[in-house]
C-alpha positions in Angstrom: -7.5 17.7 9.5 -8.8 17.5 6.1 -9.8 20.0 3.4 -13.3 21.5 3.0 -15.1 18.4 4.6 -14.6 17.2 8.3 -16.3 15.0 10.9 -18.0 18.2 12.2 -19.7 19.2 9.0 -23.3 19.4 8.9 -24.9 18.4 5.7 -28.3 19.3 4.2 -29.4 17.7 0.9 -31.2 19.6 -1.6 -33.4 17.1 -3.5 -33.2 14.6 -0.6 -36.8 13.2 -1.2 -36.1 12.4 -4.9 -35.0 9.1 -6.0 -31.1 9.8 -6.3 -31.2 12.1 -3.3 -32.9 9.3 -1.1 -30.2 6.6 -2.3 -27.2 8.7 -1.7 -28.5 10.2 1.4 -28.7 6.8 2.8 -25.3 6.0 1.7 -24.0 9.2 3.2 -25.4 8.4 6.4 -24.1 4.8 6.4 -20.6 6.5 5.9 -21.0 8.5 9.2 -21.9 11.8 7.5 -23.9 14.1 9.7 -26.8 14.7 7.5 -29.1 17.1 9.4 -31.9 17.7 6.9 -33.2 17.8 3.3 -34.7 20.7 1.7 -37.9 20.5 -0.3 -40.5 23.4 0.0 -43.3 21.1 -1.0 -42.5 18.5 1.7 -41.2 21.0 4.6 -42.1 19.6 8.0 -42.1 15.9 7.1 -39.3 13.6 8.2 -37.8 10.8 6.1 -36.7 7.5 7.8 -33.4 6.2 6.8 -32.8 2.9 8.7 -32.4 4.1 12.2 -32.4 7.7 11.7 -35.2 10.2 10.8 -34.0 13.3 8.8 -36.5 16.4 8.8 -37.4 18.2 5.6 -37.0 22.1 5.6 -38.6 24.4 3.3 -35.3 26.3 2.5 -31.8 26.2 3.0 -32.0 29.2 5.2 -34.5 27.5 7.6 -32.4 24.3 7.5 -29.3 26.3 8.4 -31.1 28.1 11.1 -32.6 25.0 12.6 -29.4 22.6 12.4 -26.4 24.8 12.0 -25.6 23.1 8.6 -22.6 24.4 6.7 -22.6 22.1 3.7 -25.3 21.5 1.2 -25.4 18.5 -1.5 -27.4 19.3 -4.5 -29.4 16.5 -6.1 -31.8 18.5 -8.1 -32.7 18.3 -11.9 -30.6 20.5 -14.1 -33.2 23.2 -14.7 -33.4 23.7 -11.0 -29.7 23.9 -10.1 -29.1 27.7 -10.5 -31.8 28.4 -8.2 -30.7 25.8 -5.7 -27.2 27.0 -5.6 -28.2 30.7 -5.5 -30.7 30.1 -2.5 -27.8 28.2 -0.8 -25.4 31.0 -1.4 -28.1 33.6 -0.2 -28.2 31.4 3.0 -24.7 31.8 3.7 -23.7 28.1 3.2 -20.1 27.6 3.2 -19.8 24.7 0.7 -22.3 23.7 -2.0 -21.6 20.4 -3.7 -23.3 20.0 -7.0 -23.7 16.3 -8.2 -26.4 17.1 -11.1 -25.0 16.7 -14.7 -26.3 18.2 -17.9 -26.6 21.9 -16.5 -26.5 24.4 -19.1 -23.2 26.2 -19.2 -24.6 29.8 -18.9 -26.3 28.7 -15.7 -23.1 27.3 -14.3 -21.3 30.5 -15.0 -24.1 32.4 -13.3 -24.4 30.4 -10.2 -20.6 29.8 -9.6 -19.9 33.4 -10.2 -22.9 34.3 -7.7 -21.7 31.8 -5.0 -18.0 32.9 -5.1 -19.3 36.6 -4.6 -21.4 35.6 -1.6 -18.6 33.5 -0.2 -19.8 30.0 -1.1 -17.6 27.5 -2.5 -19.0 25.3 -5.1 -17.7 21.8 -6.0 -18.9 20.7 -9.5 -21.3 20.5 -11.0 -21.2 17.1 -12.7 -19.0 15.5 -9.9 -19.0 12.7 -7.5 -18.4 15.2 -4.6 -15.8 14.8 -1.9 -14.9 12.3 1.0 -12.9 12.6 4.0 -12.5 8.9 4.8 -13.7 8.0 8.2 -15.2 11.3 8.8 -17.6 12.6 6.2 -18.9 11.9 2.7 -20.7 14.6 0.7 -21.8 13.1 -2.5 -21.8 9.7 -4.4 -18.2 8.4 -3.7 -18.1 5.0 -2.4 -17.2 5.1 1.1 -15.8 1.6 1.7 -13.0 1.4 -1.0 -10.3 3.1 1.1 -9.3 4.3 4.6 -8.1 7.3 6.3 -4.5 8.5 5.4 -2.2 11.1 4.3 -2.6 11.3 0.4 -4.7 14.2 -1.0 -6.5 13.5 -4.2 -8.2 16.1 -6.8 -9.6 14.6 -9.9 -11.8 15.7 -12.9 -13.0 12.2 -13.4 -15.3 10.2 -10.9 -14.5 6.8 -11.9 -10.7 7.5 -11.7 -11.1 9.0 -8.4 -12.6 5.6 -7.3 -9.7 3.5 -9.0 -6.9 5.5 -7.5 -8.7 5.3 -4.1 -8.9 1.6 -4.4 -5.3 1.2 -5.9 -4.0 3.2 -3.0 -6.4 1.7 -0.1 -3.7 0.4 1.9 -2.1 3.8 2.3 -5.4 5.9 2.7 -6.4 9.5 2.0 -6.8 12.9 3.9 -9.6 14.0 1.5 -10.4 13.0 -2.1 -12.3 15.8 -4.2 -14.0 15.1 -7.5 -14.1 18.5 -9.1 -16.1 17.5 -12.2 -15.3 17.7 -15.8 -17.6 20.3 -17.2 -16.0 23.4 -19.1 -16.9 25.7 -16.0 -16.5 24.3 -12.5 -16.7 26.0 -9.2 -13.5 24.5 -7.5 -10.5 23.9 -9.6 -7.3 21.9 -9.4 -5.5 24.9 -8.1 -7.8 25.5 -5.2 -7.5 22.0 -4.0 -3.7 22.1 -4.5 -3.4 25.2 -2.4 -5.7 23.6 0.2 -3.7 20.5 0.3 -0.4 22.3 0.6 -1.8 24.0 3.8 -3.2 20.8 5.3 -0.9 19.2 7.9 -2.3 15.8 7.4 -1.6 15.6 3.6 1.8 14.5 2.6 1.4 13.9 -1.0 -1.2 14.9 -3.8 -2.6 13.0 -6.6 -3.8 15.1 -9.5 -6.1 13.4 -12.2 -6.8 15.5 -15.2 -8.0 14.7 -18.8 -7.9 16.1 -22.2 -9.5 19.3 -23.1 -8.8 22.9 -21.9 -5.7 24.2 -20.1 -6.6 23.4 -16.5 -3.8 21.0 -16.0 -1.1 23.4 -17.6 -2.4 26.2 -15.2 -2.1 23.7 -12.3 1.4 22.8 -13.5 2.4 26.4 -13.2 0.8 26.6 -9.7 2.7 23.7 -8.6 6.0 24.9 -9.9 5.6 28.1 -8.0 3.6 27.4 -5.0 3.4 23.6 -3.9 6.3 22.2 -1.9 4.8 18.7 -1.3 5.3 16.0 -4.0 2.6 15.7 -6.6 1.8 12.6 -8.9 -0.3 13.0 -11.8 -2.4 11.1 -14.4 -3.9 12.5 -17.5 -6.9 10.5 -19.1 -7.2 10.5 -22.9 -4.0 9.6 -24.4 -5.8 7.6 -27.1 -8.7 9.9 -27.6 -9.4 10.9 -31.2 -8.9 14.5 -32.1 -12.1 16.6 -32.3 -14.3 14.2 -30.3 -15.8 14.9 -27.0 -14.8 12.1 -24.5 -16.8 11.6 -21.5 -16.9 15.0 -20.0 -18.2 18.2 -21.8 -14.8 19.7 -21.2 -12.7 16.7 -22.5 -12.4 17.8 -26.3 -9.1 18.5 -28.0 -8.6 21.0 -30.9 -5.2 20.7 -32.8 -2.5 20.5 -30.5 -4.4 22.3 -27.7 -5.5 20.2 -24.6 -3.9 17.0 -25.6 -2.8 14.5 -22.9 0.9 14.7 -24.1 1.0 18.5 -23.7 -0.5 18.2 -20.4 2.0 15.5 -19.2 4.9 17.5 -20.7 3.6 20.6 -18.6 3.4 18.9 -15.2 6.8 16.9 -15.6 8.4 20.1 -16.3 6.9 21.4 -13.0 8.4 18.3 -11.2 5.3 16.2 -11.2 5.7 12.4 -12.0 3.0 11.4 -14.3 1.9 7.8 -14.9 0.9 6.4 -18.2 -2.0 4.3 -16.6 -3.9 4.5 -13.3 -2.1 1.5 -11.8 1.5 3.1 -12.9 0.3 6.2 -11.3 -0.4 4.5 -8.0 3.1 2.8 -8.1 4.6 6.3 -8.7 2.8 7.4 -5.5 4.1 4.5 -3.5 7.7 5.0 -4.8 7.5 8.8 -3.8 6.2 7.9 -0.3 9.2 5.4 0.1 11.6 8.2 -0.9 10.0 10.5 1.9 10.7 7.8 4.6 
């Protein structure tokens, strides 16, 4: 079991024939992902050779789904075209659209996430590393060789901190790691992933990584308090960030006392979440919590 992505997932790559699409499609295939096609209307009918596998290019998501049974799309298109790409995927009935692209105008993100949700398509991202179920499938840009399959669930706003916690806890392993992205508007939230991990029988403990700005972590804390029975360990990036300055992600900005790391940590701890002050300390808290369960 896993959340959102399994060994049975069939993946299309919108923008596969571009530089980033080519590079990361090759990496996804090497990780065992069943990449069944790319999408580029101008190159439909061609195939692209990736080492020992030839991947067909389709003219549309609908065509690719009809030919291959694809249920996941990974989006590697420029910011100006993401709204159209996700709308096309949602119109085709894709179950999951993983939007890696950064720099998308917020009004575009609001439009395509709202539309996709109405059509029954889950969006992960934008401006995210994607998600990985180790040993089964990798949809996005997360390195596949830094951890193994295990029973920790991970949901994170930060790509690099996703990788660090995966590496720190590599001897234990993960069920699924989801990088939800750090933009002000995203398609899948901490709460969505917490609910999925709560229902996943192969996830024993959840790591939640947040950062300064907004109130997503406070809302996650309230959800954990009321709905999550599995142990949760957290980390909030940005304790030393100066007030009023955007740090890294577009959503990571603090105004006054709103959205500070200290406030988020306090809310999570009040909900029973153990929160580390550094990624390494967070990993140690996870190990300690697992020891208590044995």
